[in-house]
N, C-alpha and C positions, 0 to 999 in steps of 0.2 A: 672377431677381433682383428684389427688391422695389424699388418706386419710392416715395420719400418726398418729399412737398411740404409746406413750412411756409409758412403765410400769416401774416406778421407784421403787427402794427399799424403805424401811421405812426411812423417814428423819424427821428432826425436824419441817419442814414447807413444804408447797406445792412445793417449788422450790429447797429446799436444800441450798438456798443462804441466810443463816442466821447463827447466832451463832458467837462465838469468832474467829473461823478460817474458812474462806470460801474457798471451793475447786474451783480453777479457771475453772475447767472443767464444774462444775455445773453452774457457772456464764456464761460461753460461751453458754451452752445449753439453759439456761433461756433467755438469750438475743436473740438467734436465734429464739426460739419458740415465744417470744414476738413479734419480727419483723414480723414473718410469720402470727401470729394471727391478727396483725394490718392490714395486707394486705388482710385479709379475707380467708386465706387458712385453710383447714380442718386439724388441728393438735391439738392433745389433749395429756396431760400428766395425768397419773393416779399414785397415790402413794399408796403403800401397806398399810400404816397406815390409810390414809383417805378414800381410795376407795377399801376396800377388796372385795366388791361384784363384781367389774369389773374384778378382778383377778380370782375369783371363777367361774364367768359365762363364761369367755373366755376359750374355750377348749385347745387351743394351749398354752396359758399362764399357765393354770392349769397343763397341761402335763409337761411343762418345770420345773415348781416349784416342782412337784412330783419327777421328774427324777434327777434334779440338785440342788434343794433347792434354798433358797433365794439369794445365792451367784451368781446365774445366772443373776440376775437383774443388770442393766436395760435390758429389752427386747423391741425391736422396731418392730412394724408391719407396713407394707405399703400395703394398700388395703387388710387387713386381712392376709397377708403372713408375716411370721417371716423373717426379713432381718438382724437383729443383736441380739446377745445374749451376755451379759456381758460387753457391752460398749455402749457409746452414739455415735450417728452419727457425723461424721465430718461436718463442715459447707459446704464442697463441696458436700456431700451426700444430705443434706437438699436442697441445690441449685439445684442439679440434679432432685430430686423428685418433686420440685415445679417450675422448670424452671425459676429460678431467678439467678441473679448474686451473687456470693459468697460475694462480697464486701458489698452487701446490708445487709448481716447477721452479718458483723463485726462491724457495727455501734452500738454504745452504745445508749440505749434508752434515750431520753431527758426527764429529770424530772425537771421541774421548777415550781415554785409557783409564781403566780402573784396576788398581792392583791392591789386593788384600795381602799385606805382608805376613799375616798370621797363617796363610796357606802355603807360604814358601818353606 
């Protein structure tokens, strides 16, 4: 099974899907990552603000940051190999890496709240 790691730039929250104006690209990536995590795939996102140790400890990420600066982010590794610098993977790339259908990644996560008042 492939291991995918996404090294995100500094953002206001762990997914970047917050604040007054949400970037649709970050929403797409967050949704795809969520879907893949729910299926049990090995995919992890690290954010420069929250996980600086992950950036410092990874030699390839450290090298890219020293050479190109933080504008090189995001950086994507598949099985510890750099596959993308400066952009997020397309859903087709996620689908290829994890051998799933692209349509599975386009689904919006269901978020519903069910409250049974009789149990309160």
